[in-house]
Backbone as XML, in Angstrom:
<?xml version="1.0"?>
<chain id="A" units="angstrom">
  <residue number="1" name="MET">
    <atom name="N" x="259.858" y="-151.053" z="-27.282"/>
    <atom name="CA" x="258.703" y="-150.717" z="-26.546"/>
    <atom name="C" x="257.766" y="-150.465" z="-26.934"/>
  </residue>
  <residue number="2" name="PHE">
    <atom name="N" x="258.051" y="-149.586" z="-28.084"/>
    <atom name="CA" x="256.998" y="-148.904" z="-29.121"/>
    <atom name="C" x="256.274" y="-149.908" z="-29.930"/>
  </residue>
  <residue number="3" name="SER">
    <atom name="N" x="257.286" y="-150.869" z="-30.424"/>
    <atom name="CA" x="256.450" y="-151.877" z="-31.303"/>
    <atom name="C" x="255.504" y="-152.758" z="-30.459"/>
  </residue>
  <residue number="4" name="TRP">
    <atom name="N" x="255.675" y="-153.007" z="-29.157"/>
    <atom name="CA" x="254.904" y="-153.616" z="-28.218"/>
    <atom name="C" x="253.398" y="-152.752" z="-28.150"/>
  </residue>
  <residue number="5" name="ILE">
    <atom name="N" x="253.796" y="-151.467" z="-27.854"/>
    <atom name="CA" x="252.374" y="-150.755" z="-27.523"/>
    <atom name="C" x="251.826" y="-150.140" z="-28.914"/>
  </residue>
  <residue number="6" name="TYR">
    <atom name="N" x="252.393" y="-150.630" z="-29.994"/>
    <atom name="CA" x="251.780" y="-150.332" z="-31.440"/>
    <atom name="C" x="250.960" y="-151.688" z="-31.702"/>
  </residue>
  <residue number="7" name="ALA">
    <atom name="N" x="251.669" y="-152.859" z="-31.405"/>
    <atom name="CA" x="251.330" y="-153.966" z="-31.891"/>
    <atom name="C" x="249.942" y="-154.371" z="-30.758"/>
  </residue>
  <residue number="8" name="ASN">
    <atom name="N" x="249.869" y="-153.662" z="-29.551"/>
    <atom name="CA" x="248.818" y="-153.961" z="-28.823"/>
    <atom name="C" x="247.681" y="-152.888" z="-28.688"/>
  </residue>
  <residue number="9" name="LEU">
    <atom name="N" x="247.839" y="-151.732" z="-29.318"/>
    <atom name="CA" x="247.124" y="-150.640" z="-29.129"/>
    <atom name="C" x="245.689" y="-150.772" z="-29.223"/>
  </residue>
  <residue number="10" name="ALA">
    <atom name="N" x="244.973" y="-151.537" z="-29.851"/>
    <atom name="CA" x="243.514" y="-151.665" z="-29.587"/>
    <atom name="C" x="243.143" y="-152.400" z="-28.554"/>
  </residue>
  <residue number="11" name="THR">
    <atom name="N" x="243.864" y="-153.082" z="-27.733"/>
    <atom name="CA" x="243.708" y="-153.711" z="-26.211"/>
    <atom name="C" x="243.839" y="-152.463" z="-25.333"/>
  </residue>
  <residue number="12" name="ILE">
    <atom name="N" x="244.957" y="-151.759" z="-25.475"/>
    <atom name="CA" x="245.118" y="-151.015" z="-24.688"/>
    <atom name="C" x="243.983" y="-149.875" z="-24.731"/>
  </residue>
  <residue number="13" name="ILE">
    <atom name="N" x="243.643" y="-149.423" z="-25.861"/>
    <atom name="CA" x="242.225" y="-148.520" z="-26.106"/>
    <atom name="C" x="240.772" y="-149.082" z="-25.397"/>
  </residue>
  <residue number="14" name="ILE">
    <atom name="N" x="240.902" y="-150.055" z="-25.639"/>
    <atom name="CA" x="239.620" y="-150.725" z="-25.219"/>
    <atom name="C" x="239.416" y="-150.681" z="-23.654"/>
  </residue>
  <residue number="15" name="THR">
    <atom name="N" x="240.735" y="-151.394" z="-23.256"/>
    <atom name="CA" x="241.140" y="-151.231" z="-21.713"/>
    <atom name="C" x="241.018" y="-149.962" z="-20.916"/>
  </residue>
  <residue number="16" name="ILE">
    <atom name="N" x="241.487" y="-149.228" z="-21.642"/>
    <atom name="CA" x="241.176" y="-147.429" z="-21.166"/>
    <atom name="C" x="239.493" y="-146.959" z="-21.145"/>
  </residue>
  <residue number="17" name="LEU">
    <atom name="N" x="239.079" y="-147.267" z="-22.139"/>
    <atom name="CA" x="237.561" y="-146.905" z="-22.314"/>
    <atom name="C" x="236.736" y="-147.587" z="-21.247"/>
  </residue>
  <residue number="18" name="LEU">
    <atom name="N" x="237.329" y="-149.065" z="-21.016"/>
    <atom name="CA" x="236.388" y="-149.705" z="-19.776"/>
    <atom name="C" x="236.692" y="-148.717" z="-18.295"/>
  </residue>
  <residue number="19" name="ILE">
    <atom name="N" x="237.987" y="-148.850" z="-18.338"/>
    <atom name="CA" x="238.252" y="-148.213" z="-17.033"/>
    <atom name="C" x="237.815" y="-147.011" z="-16.799"/>
  </residue>
  <residue number="20" name="VAL">
    <atom name="N" x="237.463" y="-145.761" z="-17.733"/>
    <atom name="CA" x="236.777" y="-144.593" z="-17.832"/>
    <atom name="C" x="235.326" y="-145.121" z="-17.548"/>
  </residue>
  <residue number="21" name="ILE">
    <atom name="N" x="234.871" y="-145.909" z="-17.994"/>
    <atom name="CA" x="233.179" y="-146.109" z="-18.041"/>
    <atom name="C" x="233.353" y="-146.681" z="-16.413"/>
  </residue>
  <residue number="22" name="VAL">
    <atom name="N" x="233.882" y="-147.647" z="-15.868"/>
    <atom name="CA" x="233.520" y="-147.837" z="-14.518"/>
    <atom name="C" x="233.659" y="-147.128" z="-13.790"/>
  </residue>
  <residue number="23" name="VAL">
    <atom name="N" x="234.833" y="-146.095" z="-13.678"/>
    <atom name="CA" x="235.114" y="-145.007" z="-12.980"/>
    <atom name="C" x="233.807" y="-144.164" z="-12.954"/>
  </residue>
  <residue number="24" name="GLY">
    <atom name="N" x="233.381" y="-143.868" z="-14.119"/>
    <atom name="CA" x="232.065" y="-143.081" z="-14.337"/>
    <atom name="C" x="231.077" y="-143.362" z="-13.246"/>
  </residue>
  <residue number="25" name="ILE">
    <atom name="N" x="230.835" y="-144.936" z="-13.601"/>
    <atom name="CA" x="229.727" y="-145.565" z="-12.701"/>
    <atom name="C" x="229.684" y="-145.334" z="-11.612"/>
  </residue>
  <residue number="26" name="ILE">
    <atom name="N" x="231.053" y="-145.614" z="-11.004"/>
    <atom name="CA" x="231.013" y="-145.572" z="-9.517"/>
    <atom name="C" x="231.067" y="-144.109" z="-8.920"/>
  </residue>
  <residue number="27" name="ALA">
    <atom name="N" x="231.329" y="-142.945" z="-9.903"/>
    <atom name="CA" x="231.128" y="-141.647" z="-9.473"/>
    <atom name="C" x="229.963" y="-141.474" z="-9.398"/>
  </residue>
  <residue number="28" name="LYS">
    <atom name="N" x="228.930" y="-141.934" z="-10.064"/>
    <atom name="CA" x="227.661" y="-141.720" z="-10.503"/>
    <atom name="C" x="226.980" y="-142.219" z="-9.004"/>
  </residue>
  <residue number="29" name="LEU">
    <atom name="N" x="227.317" y="-143.401" z="-8.793"/>
    <atom name="CA" x="226.514" y="-144.043" z="-7.472"/>
    <atom name="C" x="226.933" y="-143.002" z="-6.065"/>
  </residue>
  <residue number="30" name="ARG">
    <atom name="N" x="228.323" y="-142.937" z="-6.304"/>
    <atom name="CA" x="228.675" y="-142.384" z="-4.897"/>
    <atom name="C" x="227.665" y="-140.711" z="-5.267"/>
  </residue>
  <residue number="31" name="LYS">
    <atom name="N" x="227.727" y="-140.220" z="-6.165"/>
    <atom name="CA" x="227.007" y="-138.867" z="-6.019"/>
    <atom name="C" x="225.611" y="-139.193" z="-5.978"/>
  </residue>
  <residue number="32" name="ASN">
    <atom name="N" x="224.951" y="-140.004" z="-6.609"/>
    <atom name="CA" x="223.561" y="-140.370" z="-6.020"/>
    <atom name="C" x="223.508" y="-140.497" z="-4.642"/>
  </residue>
  <residue number="33" name="LYS">
    <atom name="N" x="224.388" y="-141.271" z="-3.812"/>
    <atom name="CA" x="224.152" y="-142.138" z="-2.517"/>
    <atom name="C" x="224.163" y="-140.586" z="-1.556"/>
  </residue>
  <residue number="34" name="LYS">
    <atom name="N" x="225.102" y="-139.523" z="-2.256"/>
    <atom name="CA" x="225.250" y="-138.265" z="-1.373"/>
    <atom name="C" x="224.346" y="-137.300" z="-1.285"/>
  </residue>
  <residue number="35" name="GLU">
    <atom name="N" x="223.592" y="-137.599" z="-2.423"/>
    <atom name="CA" x="222.485" y="-136.585" z="-2.323"/>
    <atom name="C" x="221.195" y="-137.492" z="-2.227"/>
  </residue>
  <residue number="36" name="GLY">
    <atom name="N" x="221.403" y="-138.479" z="-1.357"/>
    <atom name="CA" x="219.889" y="-139.311" z="-0.998"/>
    <atom name="C" x="219.280" y="-140.001" z="-1.648"/>
  </residue>
  <residue number="37" name="ARG">
    <atom name="N" x="219.657" y="-140.179" z="-2.669"/>
    <atom name="CA" x="219.008" y="-141.103" z="-3.781"/>
    <atom name="C" x="219.079" y="-142.481" z="-3.808"/>
  </residue>
  <residue number="38" name="SER">
    <atom name="N" x="218.086" y="-143.321" z="-4.070"/>
    <atom name="CA" x="218.314" y="-144.590" z="-4.189"/>
    <atom name="C" x="218.564" y="-145.254" z="-5.238"/>
  </residue>
  <residue number="39" name="ALA">
    <atom name="N" x="219.354" y="-146.386" z="-5.064"/>
    <atom name="CA" x="219.501" y="-147.204" z="-6.174"/>
    <atom name="C" x="218.424" y="-148.342" z="-6.781"/>
  </residue>
  <residue number="40" name="CYS">
    <atom name="N" x="217.492" y="-148.369" z="-6.097"/>
    <atom name="CA" x="216.362" y="-149.201" z="-6.669"/>
    <atom name="C" x="215.396" y="-148.282" z="-7.477"/>
  </residue>
  <residue number="41" name="GLY">
    <atom name="N" x="214.710" y="-149.042" z="-8.179"/>
    <atom name="CA" x="213.822" y="-148.232" z="-9.232"/>
    <atom name="C" x="212.486" y="-147.624" z="-8.397"/>
  </residue>
  <residue number="42" name="GLY">
    <atom name="N" x="212.308" y="-147.837" z="-7.239"/>
    <atom name="CA" x="211.296" y="-147.154" z="-6.675"/>
    <atom name="C" x="209.980" y="-147.840" z="-6.374"/>
  </residue>
  <residue number="43" name="SER">
    <atom name="N" x="209.819" y="-148.951" z="-7.102"/>
    <atom name="CA" x="208.775" y="-149.416" z="-7.090"/>
    <atom name="C" x="208.406" y="-150.526" z="-6.205"/>
  </residue>
  <residue number="44" name="CYS">
    <atom name="N" x="208.301" y="-150.121" z="-4.826"/>
    <atom name="CA" x="208.101" y="-151.021" z="-3.717"/>
    <atom name="C" x="207.117" y="-151.677" z="-3.406"/>
  </residue>
  <residue number="45" name="GLY">
    <atom name="N" x="206.316" y="-151.830" z="-4.425"/>
    <atom name="CA" x="205.059" y="-152.814" z="-4.333"/>
    <atom name="C" x="205.275" y="-154.400" z="-3.933"/>
  </residue>
  <residue number="46" name="ASN">
    <atom name="N" x="206.480" y="-154.529" z="-4.912"/>
    <atom name="CA" x="206.977" y="-156.105" z="-4.969"/>
    <atom name="C" x="208.466" y="-156.313" z="-4.235"/>
  </residue>
  <residue number="47" name="CYS">
    <atom name="N" x="208.629" y="-155.126" z="-3.550"/>
    <atom name="CA" x="210.082" y="-155.418" z="-2.632"/>
    <atom name="C" x="209.658" y="-155.744" z="-1.284"/>
  </residue>
  <residue number="48" name="SER">
    <atom name="N" x="210.556" y="-156.778" z="-0.848"/>
    <atom name="CA" x="210.068" y="-157.405" z="0.707"/>
    <atom name="C" x="210.714" y="-156.121" z="1.420"/>
  </residue>
  <residue number="49" name="MET">
    <atom name="N" x="211.549" y="-155.367" z="1.160"/>
    <atom name="CA" x="212.059" y="-154.578" z="1.953"/>
    <atom name="C" x="211.478" y="-152.999" z="1.867"/>
  </residue>
  <residue number="50" name="GLY">
    <atom name="N" x="210.386" y="-152.667" z="1.039"/>
    <atom name="CA" x="209.726" y="-151.444" z="0.466"/>
    <atom name="C" x="209.189" y="-150.527" z="1.911"/>
  </residue>
  <residue number="51" name="ASP">
    <atom name="N" x="208.861" y="-150.994" z="2.886"/>
    <atom name="CA" x="208.265" y="-150.125" z="4.001"/>
    <atom name="C" x="209.633" y="-149.675" z="4.837"/>
  </residue>
  <residue number="52" name="ILE">
    <atom name="N" x="210.825" y="-150.480" z="4.920"/>
    <atom name="CA" x="211.873" y="-150.215" z="5.601"/>
    <atom name="C" x="212.848" y="-149.306" z="4.714"/>
  </residue>
  <residue number="53" name="CYS">
    <atom name="N" x="212.796" y="-149.371" z="3.594"/>
    <atom name="CA" x="213.684" y="-148.582" z="2.655"/>
    <atom name="C" x="213.324" y="-146.997" z="2.455"/>
  </residue>
  <residue number="54" name="HIS">
    <atom name="N" x="212.006" y="-147.172" z="1.883"/>
    <atom name="CA" x="211.166" y="-145.559" z="1.708"/>
    <atom name="C" x="210.117" y="-145.429" z="2.923"/>
  </residue>
  <residue number="55" name="LYS">
    <atom name="N" x="210.817" y="-144.982" z="4.129"/>
    <atom name="CA" x="209.591" y="-144.702" z="5.078"/>
    <atom name="C" x="208.663" y="-143.639" z="4.689"/>
  </residue>
  <residue number="56" name="PRO">
    <atom name="N" x="207.423" y="-143.560" z="4.901"/>
    <atom name="CA" x="206.362" y="-142.597" z="4.657"/>
    <atom name="C" x="206.456" y="-141.201" z="5.254"/>
  </residue>
</chain>
């Protein structure tokens, strides 16, 4: 078993890093949503939903 882990160590480390990055992104998005922040760039001039998304 240890030989398999050692043989695939690079793949395991990269997979763990990618999982940590994805979880961090999801946590940041959830935090922003709870704080009422939008995921858009805030430039509503070219957005078809600009007047609905950000009411004056």
